N, CA, C, O and the ligand as a Tripos MOL2 file, in Angstrom:
@<TRIPOS>MOLECULE
protein
  301   299    76     0     0
PROTEIN
NO_CHARGES

@<TRIPOS>ATOM
      1 N          -4.3250   16.7620    8.7450 N.3       1 MET1
      2 CA         -3.7740   15.8850    9.6910 C.3       1 MET1
      3 C          -4.9910   15.4590   10.6920 C.2       1 MET1
      4 O          -5.8190   16.3040   11.0360 O.2       1 MET1
      5 N          -5.0480   14.3110   11.0740 N.am      2 ALA2
      6 CA         -5.9740   13.9110   12.1100 C.3       2 ALA2
      7 C          -5.7750   14.5540   13.5640 C.2       2 ALA2
      8 O          -4.6650   14.6980   14.0770 O.2       2 ALA2
      9 N          -6.8150   14.8730   14.0810 N.am      3 VAL3
     10 CA         -6.7050   15.3800   15.2850 C.3       3 VAL3
     11 C          -7.7790   14.7370   16.2830 C.2       3 VAL3
     12 O          -8.7980   14.1590   15.9040 O.2       3 VAL3
     13 N          -7.3820   14.9330   17.6710 N.am      4 TYR4
     14 CA         -8.2790   14.3290   18.5760 C.3       4 TYR4
     15 C          -8.5040   15.1000   19.9370 C.2       4 TYR4
     16 O          -7.6920   16.0050   20.1300 O.2       4 TYR4
     17 N          -9.3760   14.9230   20.8290 N.am      5 LYS5
     18 CA         -9.3350   15.5930   21.9590 C.3       5 LYS5
     19 C          -8.9660   14.7480   23.2050 C.2       5 LYS5
     20 O          -8.1420   15.1470   24.0280 O.2       5 LYS5
     21 N          -9.6270   13.5410   23.3090 N.am      6 HIS6
     22 CA         -9.2690   12.7650   24.4950 C.3       6 HIS6
     23 C          -8.3230   11.6930   24.2870 C.2       6 HIS6
     24 O          -8.6270   10.6990   23.6280 O.2       6 HIS6
     25 N          -7.1570   11.8560   24.8350 N.am      7 ASP7
     26 CA         -6.1560   10.8410   24.2710 C.3       7 ASP7
     27 C          -6.3910    9.3660   25.0070 C.2       7 ASP7
     28 O          -5.6520    8.4080   24.7800 O.2       7 ASP7
     29 N          -7.2670    9.3280   25.7130 N.am      8 ASN8
     30 CA         -7.7060    8.0690   26.4930 C.3       8 ASN8
     31 C          -8.3640    7.2250   25.3970 C.2       8 ASN8
     32 O          -8.5990    6.0530   25.6910 O.2       8 ASN8
     33 N          -8.6820    7.6430   24.2190 N.am      9 TYR9
     34 CA         -9.3370    6.8020   23.1820 C.3       9 TYR9
     35 C          -8.3350    6.3980   22.0450 C.2       9 TYR9
     36 O          -8.6870    5.7310   21.0720 O.2       9 TYR9
     37 N          -6.9890    6.8800   22.2540 N.am     10 LEU10
     38 CA         -5.8790    6.3380   21.2140 C.3      10 LEU10
     39 C          -4.6810    5.9360   22.0110 C.2      10 LEU10
     40 O          -4.3370    6.4500   23.0750 O.2      10 LEU10
     41 N          -4.0830    4.9590   21.3800 N.am     11 ARG11
     42 CA         -2.8510    4.4330   22.2560 C.3      11 ARG11
     43 C          -1.8340    4.2670   21.1570 C.2      11 ARG11
     44 O          -2.1040    3.7430   20.0760 O.2      11 ARG11
     45 N          -0.5900    4.7620   21.5040 N.am     12 GLN12
     46 CA          0.5290    4.6520   20.6600 C.3      12 GLN12
     47 C           1.1690    3.3620   20.4520 C.2      12 GLN12
     48 O           1.5260    2.6880   21.4180 O.2      12 GLN12
     49 N           1.3470    2.9540   19.1840 N.am     13 ARG13
     50 CA          2.0630    1.6260   19.0300 C.3      13 ARG13
     51 C           3.1360    1.8400   17.8790 C.2      13 ARG13
     52 O           3.1280    2.7790   17.0830 O.2      13 ARG13
     53 N           4.0410    0.8290   17.9280 N.am     14 ASN14
     54 CA          5.2530    0.9040   16.9970 C.3      14 ASN14
     55 C           5.0380   -0.0840   15.9740 C.2      14 ASN14
     56 O           6.0630   -0.5430   15.4720 O.2      14 ASN14
     57 N           3.8300   -0.5540   15.5130 N.am     15 ASP15
     58 CA          3.7430   -1.4890   14.5070 C.3      15 ASP15
     59 C           4.3710   -1.1270   12.9360 C.2      15 ASP15
     60 O           4.3300   -0.0510   12.3390 O.2      15 ASP15
     61 N           4.8380   -2.1550   12.5970 N.am     16 ALA16
     62 CA          5.7140   -1.9880   11.1770 C.3      16 ALA16
     63 C           4.6100   -1.3980   10.2040 C.2      16 ALA16
     64 O           4.8760   -0.5850    9.3190 O.2      16 ALA16
     65 N           3.4330   -1.8560   10.4440 N.am     17 VAL17
     66 CA          2.4280   -1.5440    9.2580 C.3      17 VAL17
     67 C           2.2370    0.0880    9.0330 C.2      17 VAL17
     68 O           1.7680    0.5680    8.0010 O.2      17 VAL17
     69 N           2.6950    0.8790   10.2100 N.am     18 PHE18
     70 CA          2.5160    2.2030   10.1110 C.3      18 PHE18
     71 C           3.7810    2.8040    9.1370 C.2      18 PHE18
     72 O           3.7130    3.9510    8.6970 O.2      18 PHE18
     73 N           4.8610    1.9790    8.8650 N.am     19 ASP19
     74 CA          6.0150    2.4470    8.0620 C.3      19 ASP19
     75 C           5.7640    2.0370    6.4490 C.2      19 ASP19
     76 O           6.5410    2.4380    5.5830 O.2      19 ASP19
     77 N           4.8250    1.3600    6.1940 N.am     20 ILE20
     78 CA          4.5340    0.8260    4.6870 C.3      20 ILE20
     79 C           3.8780    1.8370    3.8910 C.2      20 ILE20
     80 O           2.8420    2.3890    4.2640 O.2      20 ILE20
     81 N           4.4860    2.1000    2.7560 N.am     21 LEU21
     82 CA          3.8490    3.1310    1.8440 C.3      21 LEU21
     83 C           2.9860    2.1170    0.8300 C.2      21 LEU21
     84 O           3.5720    1.2230    0.2190 O.2      21 LEU21
     85 N           1.7330    2.3040    0.7190 N.am     22 LEU22
     86 CA          0.8510    1.4580   -0.0310 C.3      22 LEU22
     87 C           0.4420    2.2410   -1.2370 C.2      22 LEU22
     88 O           0.0680    3.4130   -1.2060 O.2      22 LEU22
     89 N           0.5640    1.3720   -2.4730 N.am     23 GLU23
     90 CA          0.2720    1.9120   -3.7140 C.3      23 GLU23
     91 C          -1.2030    1.9750   -3.9830 C.2      23 GLU23
     92 O          -1.9280    1.0740   -3.5600 O.2      23 GLU23
     93 N          -1.6690    2.9460   -4.6360 N.am     24 PRO24
     94 CA         -3.1680    3.1720   -4.8610 C.3      24 PRO24
     95 C          -3.7610    1.9020   -5.3170 C.2      24 PRO24
     96 O          -3.0700    1.2720   -6.1170 O.2      24 PRO24
     97 N          -4.8850    1.3970   -4.9820 N.am     25 GLY25
     98 CA         -5.5290    0.2840   -5.3340 C.3      25 GLY25
     99 C          -5.3890   -0.8000   -4.5200 C.2      25 GLY25
    100 O          -6.2220   -1.7070   -4.5300 O.2      25 GLY25
    101 N          -4.1820   -0.8090   -3.6340 N.am     26 THR26
    102 CA         -4.1470   -1.8960   -2.6380 C.3      26 THR26
    103 C          -5.1060   -2.1350   -1.5850 C.2      26 THR26
    104 O          -5.7070   -1.1700   -1.1120 O.2      26 THR26
    105 N          -5.3000   -3.1890   -1.2040 N.am     27 ALA27
    106 CA         -6.6280   -3.4550   -0.2010 C.3      27 ALA27
    107 C          -5.8400   -2.8750    1.1060 C.2      27 ALA27
    108 O          -4.6660   -3.1230    1.3820 O.2      27 ALA27
    109 N          -6.6440   -2.1320    1.7780 N.am     28 ALA28
    110 CA         -6.2870   -1.5960    2.9640 C.3      28 ALA28
    111 C          -5.9470   -2.7690    4.0790 C.2      28 ALA28
    112 O          -6.6870   -3.7510    4.1390 O.2      28 ALA28
    113 N          -4.9460   -2.6590    4.8550 N.am     29 PRO29
    114 CA         -4.5970   -3.9660    5.6510 C.3      29 PRO29
    115 C          -5.4330   -3.7460    7.0260 C.2      29 PRO29
    116 O          -5.6610   -4.6520    7.8270 O.2      29 PRO29
    117 N          -5.8130   -2.5270    7.1570 N.am     30 TYR30
    118 CA         -6.6240   -2.4620    8.3750 C.3      30 TYR30
    119 C          -7.6530   -1.1860    8.1320 C.2      30 TYR30
    120 O          -7.4540   -0.2800    7.3240 O.2      30 TYR30
    121 N          -8.8120   -1.3190    9.0230 N.am     31 PRO31
    122 CA         -9.5280    0.0190    8.9020 C.3      31 PRO31
    123 C          -8.9170    1.0320    9.4470 C.2      31 PRO31
    124 O          -8.1780    0.8360   10.4120 O.2      31 PRO31
    125 N          -9.1230    2.3810    8.9000 N.am     32 GLY32
    126 CA         -8.3910    3.4620    9.7020 C.3      32 GLY32
    127 C          -8.3390    4.6330    8.5370 C.2      32 GLY32
    128 O          -8.9770    4.5970    7.4840 O.2      32 GLY32
    129 N          -7.4810    5.6290    8.9390 N.am     33 ILE33
    130 CA         -7.0310    6.8140    8.2190 C.3      33 ILE33
    131 C          -5.7220    6.5340    7.5450 C.2      33 ILE33
    132 O          -4.7120    6.0910    8.0920 O.2      33 ILE33
    133 N          -5.8710    6.8460    6.3110 N.am     34 TYR34
    134 CA         -4.6550    6.7790    5.5950 C.3      34 TYR34
    135 C          -4.2890    8.2110    5.0010 C.2      34 TYR34
    136 O          -5.1420    9.0450    4.6950 O.2      34 TYR34
    137 N          -2.9380    8.3880    4.8780 N.am     35 ARG35
    138 CA         -2.5620    9.7060    4.4200 C.3      35 ARG35
    139 C          -1.6140    9.7120    3.2490 C.2      35 ARG35
    140 O          -0.5850    9.0390    3.3010 O.2      35 ARG35
    141 N          -1.9700   10.5760    2.0020 N.am     36 CYS36
    142 CA         -1.0830   10.5180    1.0250 C.3      36 CYS36
    143 C           0.3310   11.1530    1.5290 C.2      36 CYS36
    144 O           0.5020   12.2150    2.1270 O.2      36 CYS36
    145 N           1.2820   10.2020    1.1180 N.am     37 GLU37
    146 CA          2.5990   10.6250    1.7980 C.3      37 GLU37
    147 C           3.1180   11.8200    1.0910 C.2      37 GLU37
    148 O           3.9870   12.4380    1.7060 O.2      37 GLU37
    149 N           2.7760   12.2710   -0.0560 N.am     38 PHE38
    150 CA          3.0820   13.3910   -0.6140 C.3      38 PHE38
    151 C           2.5600   14.8080   -0.3040 C.2      38 PHE38
    152 O           3.2550   15.8060   -0.1150 O.2      38 PHE38
    153 N           1.2890   14.7270   -0.2880 N.am     39 CYS39
    154 CA          0.3570   16.0900    0.0780 C.3      39 CYS39
    155 C          -0.3660   15.9980    1.3650 C.2      39 CYS39
    156 O          -0.7400   17.0170    1.9440 O.2      39 CYS39
    157 N          -0.5340   15.0440    1.7400 N.am     40 GLY40
    158 CA         -1.1810   14.9080    3.2220 C.3      40 GLY40
    159 C          -2.5380   14.7450    3.1120 C.2      40 GLY40
    160 O          -3.1630   14.7520    4.1720 O.2      40 GLY40
    161 N          -3.1770   14.5940    2.0450 N.am     41 HIS41
    162 CA         -4.6010   14.3290    1.8000 C.3      41 HIS41
    163 C          -4.8830   13.1010    2.5290 C.2      41 HIS41
    164 O          -4.1910   12.0860    2.4500 O.2      41 HIS41
    165 N          -6.0490   13.2500    3.3250 N.am     42 GLU42
    166 CA         -6.4630   12.0350    4.1230 C.3      42 GLU42
    167 C          -7.6620   11.4300    3.6890 C.2      42 GLU42
    168 O          -8.5250   12.1130    3.1360 O.2      42 GLU42
    169 N          -7.8350    9.9780    3.9180 N.am     43 ILE43
    170 CA         -8.9630    9.2730    3.5670 C.3      43 ILE43
    171 C          -9.2930    8.3810    4.7090 C.2      43 ILE43
    172 O          -8.4800    8.2240    5.6200 O.2      43 ILE43
    173 N         -10.4490    7.7890    4.7010 N.am     44 ILE44
    174 CA        -10.9050    6.7820    5.6830 C.3      44 ILE44
    175 C         -11.1230    5.5380    4.9270 C.2      44 ILE44
    176 O         -11.6430    5.6570    3.8180 O.2      44 ILE44
    177 N         -10.7990    4.3320    5.3610 N.am     45 SER45
    178 CA        -10.9630    3.2020    4.7130 C.3      45 SER45
    179 C         -11.3410    2.1750    5.5740 C.2      45 SER45
    180 O         -10.9530    2.2340    6.7410 O.2      45 SER45
    181 N         -12.1010    1.1480    5.1640 N.am     46 GLU46
    182 CA        -12.3920   -0.0500    5.8170 C.3      46 GLU46
    183 C         -11.3570   -1.1550    5.4920 C.2      46 GLU46
    184 O         -10.6800   -1.1000    4.4660 O.2      46 GLU46
    185 N         -11.2580   -2.1100    6.3470 N.am     47 LYS47
    186 CA        -10.2460   -3.3820    5.8480 C.3      47 LYS47
    187 C         -10.7580   -3.8530    4.6050 C.2      47 LYS47
    188 O         -11.9660   -3.8620    4.3660 O.2      47 LYS47
    189 N          -9.8410   -4.2670    3.7590 N.am     48 VAL48
    190 CA         -9.7800   -5.0130    2.5940 C.3      48 VAL48
    191 C         -10.2640   -4.1430    1.3560 C.2      48 VAL48
    192 O         -10.0540   -4.4710    0.1880 O.2      48 VAL48
    193 N         -10.9040   -3.0500    1.7340 N.am     49 ILE49
    194 CA        -11.3310   -2.2690    0.6290 C.3      49 ILE49
    195 C         -10.1550   -1.5140   -0.2100 C.2      49 ILE49
    196 O          -9.1860   -1.0590    0.3980 O.2      49 ILE49
    197 N         -10.2620   -1.4000   -1.5440 N.am     50 PRO50
    198 CA         -9.0040   -0.9120   -2.0100 C.3      50 PRO50
    199 C          -8.8410    0.6070   -1.7230 C.2      50 PRO50
    200 O          -9.7660    1.4190   -1.7330 O.2      50 PRO50
    201 N          -7.6110    0.8590   -1.4810 N.am     51 LEU51
    202 CA         -7.2250    2.3130   -1.2540 C.3      51 LEU51
    203 C          -7.5980    2.9720   -2.4650 C.2      51 LEU51
    204 O          -7.7800    2.2620   -3.4540 O.2      51 LEU51
    205 N          -7.7700    4.4360   -2.5730 N.am     52 PRO52
    206 CA         -8.1310    5.1070   -3.8010 C.3      52 PRO52
    207 C          -7.0870    4.9580   -4.8410 C.2      52 PRO52
    208 O          -5.9280    4.6740   -4.5410 O.2      52 PRO52
    209 N          -7.4800    5.1450   -6.0510 N.am     53 SER53
    210 CA         -6.7540    4.9920   -7.2920 C.3      53 SER53
    211 C          -5.8320    6.0690   -7.2950 C.2      53 SER53
    212 O          -5.9080    7.0020   -6.4960 O.2      53 SER53
    213 N          -4.7770    5.9460   -8.3590 N.am     54 ALA54
    214 CA         -3.7120    6.9510   -8.6590 C.3      54 ALA54
    215 C          -4.2890    8.2430   -9.1100 C.2      54 ALA54
    216 O          -3.5730    9.2410   -9.0210 O.2      54 ALA54
    217 N          -5.6700    8.3660   -9.6510 N.am     55 ASP55
    218 CA         -6.2020    9.6110  -10.1340 C.3      55 ASP55
    219 C          -7.1490    9.9660   -9.0130 C.2      55 ASP55
    220 O          -8.1030   10.6780   -9.3290 O.2      55 ASP55
    221 N          -7.0510    9.6210   -7.8780 N.am     56 HIS56
    222 CA         -8.0050   10.0680   -6.7440 C.3      56 HIS56
    223 C          -7.6970   11.6270   -6.5410 C.2      56 HIS56
    224 O          -8.6450   12.3570   -6.2510 O.2      56 HIS56
    225 N          -6.5660   12.1060   -6.6630 N.am     57 HIS57
    226 CA         -6.3030   13.4900   -6.6670 C.3      57 HIS57
    227 C          -5.0500   13.9450   -7.2770 C.2      57 HIS57
    228 O          -4.1940   13.0660   -7.3730 O.2      57 HIS57
    229 N          -4.7720   14.9810   -7.6640 N.am     58 THR58
    230 CA         -3.4860   15.2990   -8.4820 C.3      58 THR58
    231 C          -2.4110   16.1440   -7.7830 C.2      58 THR58
    232 O          -2.7670   16.9040   -6.8830 O.2      58 THR58
    233 N          -1.3250   16.0750   -8.0790 N.am     59 HIS59
    234 CA         -0.3060   16.8840   -7.3780 C.3      59 HIS59
    235 C           0.3760   17.9300   -8.6420 C.2      59 HIS59
    236 O           0.3920   17.6860   -9.8480 O.2      59 HIS59
    237 N           0.8500   18.9940   -8.0290 N.am     60 ASP60
    238 CA          1.4860   19.7770   -8.9790 C.3      60 ASP60
    239 C           2.4990   19.1660   -9.8140 C.2      60 ASP60
    240 O           2.4980   19.4490  -11.0120 O.2      60 ASP60
    241 N           3.3560   18.3740   -9.3500 N.am     61 GLN61
    242 CA          4.3080   17.5300  -10.0220 C.3      61 GLN61
    243 C           3.8280   16.0790  -10.3610 C.2      61 GLN61
    244 O           3.8270   15.2020   -9.4970 O.2      61 GLN61
    245 N           3.4650   15.8810  -11.5050 N.am     62 PRO62
    246 CA          2.8640   14.5600  -11.9390 C.3      62 PRO62
    247 C           3.6390   13.4930  -11.4240 C.2      62 PRO62
    248 O           3.0730   12.4790  -11.0160 O.2      62 PRO62
    249 N           4.9080   13.6110  -11.3950 N.am     63 GLN63
    250 CA          5.7470   12.4590  -10.9480 C.3      63 GLN63
    251 C           5.7260   12.0320   -9.6310 C.2      63 GLN63
    252 O           6.1740   10.9540   -9.2410 O.2      63 GLN63
    253 N           5.1770   12.9270   -8.9150 N.am     64 ASP64
    254 CA          4.9110   12.6170   -7.3840 C.3      64 ASP64
    255 C           3.7570   12.0000   -7.2700 C.2      64 ASP64
    256 O           2.7430   12.6770   -7.0950 O.2      64 ASP64
    257 N           3.6930   10.7160   -7.3420 N.am     65 GLY65
    258 CA          2.4640    9.7930   -7.4020 C.3      65 GLY65
    259 C           1.8250    9.8250   -5.8770 C.2      65 GLY65
    260 O           2.2850   10.4550   -4.9250 O.2      65 GLY65
    261 N           0.7730    9.0740   -5.8860 N.am     66 ILE66
    262 CA          0.0290    8.8380   -4.6170 C.3      66 ILE66
    263 C           0.8210    7.6100   -3.9660 C.2      66 ILE66
    264 O           1.1150    6.6170   -4.6320 O.2      66 ILE66
    265 N           1.1080    7.7360   -2.7670 N.am     67 TYR67
    266 CA          1.2980    6.5730   -1.7970 C.3      67 TYR67
    267 C           0.5440    6.7510   -0.5940 C.2      67 TYR67
    268 O           0.4240    7.8700   -0.0970 O.2      67 TYR67
    269 N           0.0430    5.7640   -0.1070 N.am     68 TRP68
    270 CA         -0.7260    5.9990    1.1240 C.3      68 TRP68
    271 C          -0.1050    5.3210    2.3430 C.2      68 TRP68
    272 O           0.3970    4.1970    2.3010 O.2      68 TRP68
    273 N          -0.1660    5.9770    3.2730 N.am     69 ARG69
    274 CA          0.3070    5.4730    4.6630 C.3      69 ARG69
    275 C          -0.6640    5.6620    5.9250 C.2      69 ARG69
    276 O          -1.1360    6.7230    6.3360 O.2      69 ARG69
    277 N          -0.8560    4.3030    6.4620 N.am     70 LEU70
    278 CA         -1.8720    4.2440    7.4710 C.3      70 LEU70
    279 C          -1.1900    5.2060    8.5830 C.2      70 LEU70
    280 O          -0.0130    5.1490    8.9390 O.2      70 LEU70
    281 N          -2.0390    5.9730    8.9880 N.am     71 THR71
    282 CA         -1.6740    6.9630   10.3090 C.3      71 THR71
    283 C          -2.5580    6.6460   11.6580 C.2      71 THR71
    284 O          -2.0710    6.8220   12.7750 O.2      71 THR71
    285 N          -3.7660    6.2110   11.4820 N.am     72 ILE72
    286 CA         -4.6220    6.0020   12.6010 C.3      72 ILE72
    287 C          -5.2610    4.7050   12.3630 C.2      72 ILE72
    288 O          -6.1180    4.6550   11.4810 O.2      72 ILE72
    289 N          -4.9470    3.5790   13.0680 N.am     73 ARG73
    290 CA         -5.5520    2.2720   12.7890 C.3      73 ARG73
    291 C          -6.7580    2.0630   13.7230 C.2      73 ARG73
    292 O          -6.5930    2.2910   14.9210 O.2      73 ARG73
    293 N          -7.8500    1.6860   13.3160 N.am     74 SER74
    294 CA         -8.9770    1.3210   13.9970 C.3      74 SER74
    295 C          -8.9080   -0.2200   14.4870 C.2      74 SER74
    296 O          -8.3050   -1.0740   13.8360 O.2      74 SER74
    297 N          -9.5090   -0.4630   15.5650 N.am     75 SER75
    298 CA         -9.2490   -2.0090   16.0130 C.3      75 SER75
    299 C         -10.3020   -2.8300   15.0240 C.2      75 SER75
    300 O         -10.3790   -4.0570   15.0880 O.2      75 SER75
    301 ZN         -1.4760   13.5120   -2.5820 Zn       76 ZN76
@<TRIPOS>BOND
     1     1     2 1
     2     2     3 1
     3     3     4 2
     4     3     5 am
     5     5     6 1
     6     6     7 1
     7     7     8 2
     8     7     9 am
     9     9    10 1
    10    10    11 1
    11    11    12 2
    12    11    13 am
    13    13    14 1
    14    14    15 1
    15    15    16 2
    16    15    17 am
    17    17    18 1
    18    18    19 1
    19    19    20 2
    20    19    21 am
    21    21    22 1
    22    22    23 1
    23    23    24 2
    24    23    25 am
    25    25    26 1
    26    26    27 1
    27    27    28 2
    28    27    29 am
    29    29    30 1
    30    30    31 1
    31    31    32 2
    32    31    33 am
    33    33    34 1
    34    34    35 1
    35    35    36 2
    36    35    37 am
    37    37    38 1
    38    38    39 1
    39    39    40 2
    40    39    41 am
    41    41    42 1
    42    42    43 1
    43    43    44 2
    44    43    45 am
    45    45    46 1
    46    46    47 1
    47    47    48 2
    48    47    49 am
    49    49    50 1
    50    50    51 1
    51    51    52 2
    52    51    53 am
    53    53    54 1
    54    54    55 1
    55    55    56 2
    56    55    57 am
    57    57    58 1
    58    58    59 1
    59    59    60 2
    60    59    61 am
    61    61    62 1
    62    62    63 1
    63    63    64 2
    64    63    65 am
    65    65    66 1
    66    66    67 1
    67    67    68 2
    68    67    69 am
    69    69    70 1
    70    70    71 1
    71    71    72 2
    72    71    73 am
    73    73    74 1
    74    74    75 1
    75    75    76 2
    76    75    77 am
    77    77    78 1
    78    78    79 1
    79    79    80 2
    80    79    81 am
    81    81    82 1
    82    82    83 1
    83    83    84 2
    84    83    85 am
    85    85    86 1
    86    86    87 1
    87    87    88 2
    88    87    89 am
    89    89    90 1
    90    90    91 1
    91    91    92 2
    92    91    93 am
    93    93    94 1
    94    94    95 1
    95    95    96 2
    96    95    97 am
    97    97    98 1
    98    98    99 1
    99    99   100 2
   100    99   101 am
   101   101   102 1
   102   102   103 1
   103   103   104 2
   104   103   105 am
   105   105   106 1
   106   106   107 1
   107   107   108 2
   108   107   109 am
   109   109   110 1
   110   110   111 1
   111   111   112 2
   112   111   113 am
   113   113   114 1
   114   114   115 1
   115   115   116 2
   116   115   117 am
   117   117   118 1
   118   118   119 1
   119   119   120 2
   120   119   121 am
   121   121   122 1
   122   122   123 1
   123   123   124 2
   124   123   125 am
   125   125   126 1
   126   126   127 1
   127   127   128 2
   128   127   129 am
   129   129   130 1
   130   130   131 1
   131   131   132 2
   132   131   133 am
   133   133   134 1
   134   134   135 1
   135   135   136 2
   136   135   137 am
   137   137   138 1
   138   138   139 1
   139   139   140 2
   140   139   141 am
   141   141   142 1
   142   142   143 1
   143   143   144 2
   144   143   145 am
   145   145   146 1
   146   146   147 1
   147   147   148 2
   148   147   149 am
   149   149   150 1
   150   150   151 1
   151   151   152 2
   152   151   153 am
   153   153   154 1
   154   154   155 1
   155   155   156 2
   156   155   157 am
   157   157   158 1
   158   158   159 1
   159   159   160 2
   160   159   161 am
   161   161   162 1
   162   162   163 1
   163   163   164 2
   164   163   165 am
   165   165   166 1
   166   166   167 1
   167   167   168 2
   168   167   169 am
   169   169   170 1
   170   170   171 1
   171   171   172 2
   172   171   173 am
   173   173   174 1
   174   174   175 1
   175   175   176 2
   176   175   177 am
   177   177   178 1
   178   178   179 1
   179   179   180 2
   180   179   181 am
   181   181   182 1
   182   182   183 1
   183   183   184 2
   184   183   185 am
   185   185   186 1
   186   186   187 1
   187   187   188 2
   188   187   189 am
   189   189   190 1
   190   190   191 1
   191   191   192 2
   192   191   193 am
   193   193   194 1
   194   194   195 1
   195   195   196 2
   196   195   197 am
   197   197   198 1
   198   198   199 1
   199   199   200 2
   200   199   201 am
   201   201   202 1
   202   202   203 1
   203   203   204 2
   204   203   205 am
   205   205   206 1
   206   206   207 1
   207   207   208 2
   208   207   209 am
   209   209   210 1
   210   210   211 1
   211   211   212 2
   212   211   213 am
   213   213   214 1
   214   214   215 1
   215   215   216 2
   216   215   217 am
   217   217   218 1
   218   218   219 1
   219   219   220 2
   220   219   221 am
   221   221   222 1
   222   222   223 1
   223   223   224 2
   224   223   225 am
   225   225   226 1
   226   226   227 1
   227   227   228 2
   228   227   229 am
   229   229   230 1
   230   230   231 1
   231   231   232 2
   232   231   233 am
   233   233   234 1
   234   234   235 1
   235   235   236 2
   236   235   237 am
   237   237   238 1
   238   238   239 1
   239   239   240 2
   240   239   241 am
   241   241   242 1
   242   242   243 1
   243   243   244 2
   244   243   245 am
   245   245   246 1
   246   246   247 1
   247   247   248 2
   248   247   249 am
   249   249   250 1
   250   250   251 1
   251   251   252 2
   252   251   253 am
   253   253   254 1
   254   254   255 1
   255   255   256 2
   256   255   257 am
   257   257   258 1
   258   258   259 1
   259   259   260 2
   260   259   261 am
   261   261   262 1
   262   262   263 1
   263   263   264 2
   264   263   265 am
   265   265   266 1
   266   266   267 1
   267   267   268 2
   268   267   269 am
   269   269   270 1
   270   270   271 1
   271   271   272 2
   272   271   273 am
   273   273   274 1
   274   274   275 1
   275   275   276 2
   276   275   277 am
   277   277   278 1
   278   278   279 1
   279   279   280 2
   280   279   281 am
   281   281   282 1
   282   282   283 1
   283   283   284 2
   284   283   285 am
   285   285   286 1
   286   286   287 1
   287   287   288 2
   288   287   289 am
   289   289   290 1
   290   290   291 1
   291   291   292 2
   292   291   293 am
   293   293   294 1
   294   294   295 1
   295   295   296 2
   296   295   297 am
   297   297   298 1
   298   298   299 1
   299   299   300 2
@<TRIPOS>SUBSTRUCTURE
     1 MET1         2 RESIDUE 1 A MET
     2 ALA2         6 RESIDUE 1 A ALA
     3 VAL3        10 RESIDUE 1 A VAL
     4 TYR4        14 RESIDUE 1 A TYR
     5 LYS5        18 RESIDUE 1 A LYS
     6 HIS6        22 RESIDUE 1 A HIS
     7 ASP7        26 RESIDUE 1 A ASP
     8 ASN8        30 RESIDUE 1 A ASN
     9 TYR9        34 RESIDUE 1 A TYR
    10 LEU10       38 RESIDUE 1 A LEU
    11 ARG11       42 RESIDUE 1 A ARG
    12 GLN12       46 RESIDUE 1 A GLN
    13 ARG13       50 RESIDUE 1 A ARG
    14 ASN14       54 RESIDUE 1 A ASN
    15 ASP15       58 RESIDUE 1 A ASP
    16 ALA16       62 RESIDUE 1 A ALA
    17 VAL17       66 RESIDUE 1 A VAL
    18 PHE18       70 RESIDUE 1 A PHE
    19 ASP19       74 RESIDUE 1 A ASP
    20 ILE20       78 RESIDUE 1 A ILE
    21 LEU21       82 RESIDUE 1 A LEU
    22 LEU22       86 RESIDUE 1 A LEU
    23 GLU23       90 RESIDUE 1 A GLU
    24 PRO24       94 RESIDUE 1 A PRO
    25 GLY25       98 RESIDUE 1 A GLY
    26 THR26      102 RESIDUE 1 A THR
    27 ALA27      106 RESIDUE 1 A ALA
    28 ALA28      110 RESIDUE 1 A ALA
    29 PRO29      114 RESIDUE 1 A PRO
    30 TYR30      118 RESIDUE 1 A TYR
    31 PRO31      122 RESIDUE 1 A PRO
    32 GLY32      126 RESIDUE 1 A GLY
    33 ILE33      130 RESIDUE 1 A ILE
    34 TYR34      134 RESIDUE 1 A TYR
    35 ARG35      138 RESIDUE 1 A ARG
    36 CYS36      142 RESIDUE 1 A CYS
    37 GLU37      146 RESIDUE 1 A GLU
    38 PHE38      150 RESIDUE 1 A PHE
    39 CYS39      154 RESIDUE 1 A CYS
    40 GLY40      158 RESIDUE 1 A GLY
    41 HIS41      162 RESIDUE 1 A HIS
    42 GLU42      166 RESIDUE 1 A GLU
    43 ILE43      170 RESIDUE 1 A ILE
    44 ILE44      174 RESIDUE 1 A ILE
    45 SER45      178 RESIDUE 1 A SER
    46 GLU46      182 RESIDUE 1 A GLU
    47 LYS47      186 RESIDUE 1 A LYS
    48 VAL48      190 RESIDUE 1 A VAL
    49 ILE49      194 RESIDUE 1 A ILE
    50 PRO50      198 RESIDUE 1 A PRO
    51 LEU51      202 RESIDUE 1 A LEU
    52 PRO52      206 RESIDUE 1 A PRO
    53 SER53      210 RESIDUE 1 A SER
    54 ALA54      214 RESIDUE 1 A ALA
    55 ASP55      218 RESIDUE 1 A ASP
    56 HIS56      222 RESIDUE 1 A HIS
    57 HIS57      226 RESIDUE 1 A HIS
    58 THR58      230 RESIDUE 1 A THR
    59 HIS59      234 RESIDUE 1 A HIS
    60 ASP60      238 RESIDUE 1 A ASP
    61 GLN61      242 RESIDUE 1 A GLN
    62 PRO62      246 RESIDUE 1 A PRO
    63 GLN63      250 RESIDUE 1 A GLN
    64 ASP64      254 RESIDUE 1 A ASP
    65 GLY65      258 RESIDUE 1 A GLY
    66 ILE66      262 RESIDUE 1 A ILE
    67 TYR67      266 RESIDUE 1 A TYR
    68 TRP68      270 RESIDUE 1 A TRP
    69 ARG69      274 RESIDUE 1 A ARG
    70 LEU70      278 RESIDUE 1 A LEU
    71 THR71      282 RESIDUE 1 A THR
    72 ILE72      286 RESIDUE 1 A ILE
    73 ARG73      290 RESIDUE 1 A ARG
    74 SER74      294 RESIDUE 1 A SER
    75 SER75      298 RESIDUE 1 A SER
    76 ZN76       301 GROUP 0 **** ****
C-alpha cells in the first residue's frame, strides 16, 4: 500500500477514474500508482503507457486475474 508522510502534498478527490478496474494492457488513463485489485501488488505507470500484462505476476488461484485500479493519480 502506498504511504506518505506530508499530507499537504496529496489531495483527496472523488473522481470516477478511481472506481474503474482496468484490464492488463490497457493504456493508463493517468500517470500514477496502480494496484492489482486481487493481491494488492502496486506498480507505477506513466500516462498512456500500457499497464502490465496478464502474466505480470501470478495468483494462487489462476482464475483470479489481474485488474488494475488507479490509487494515486499524479497531475
Ligand atoms: Zn495481483
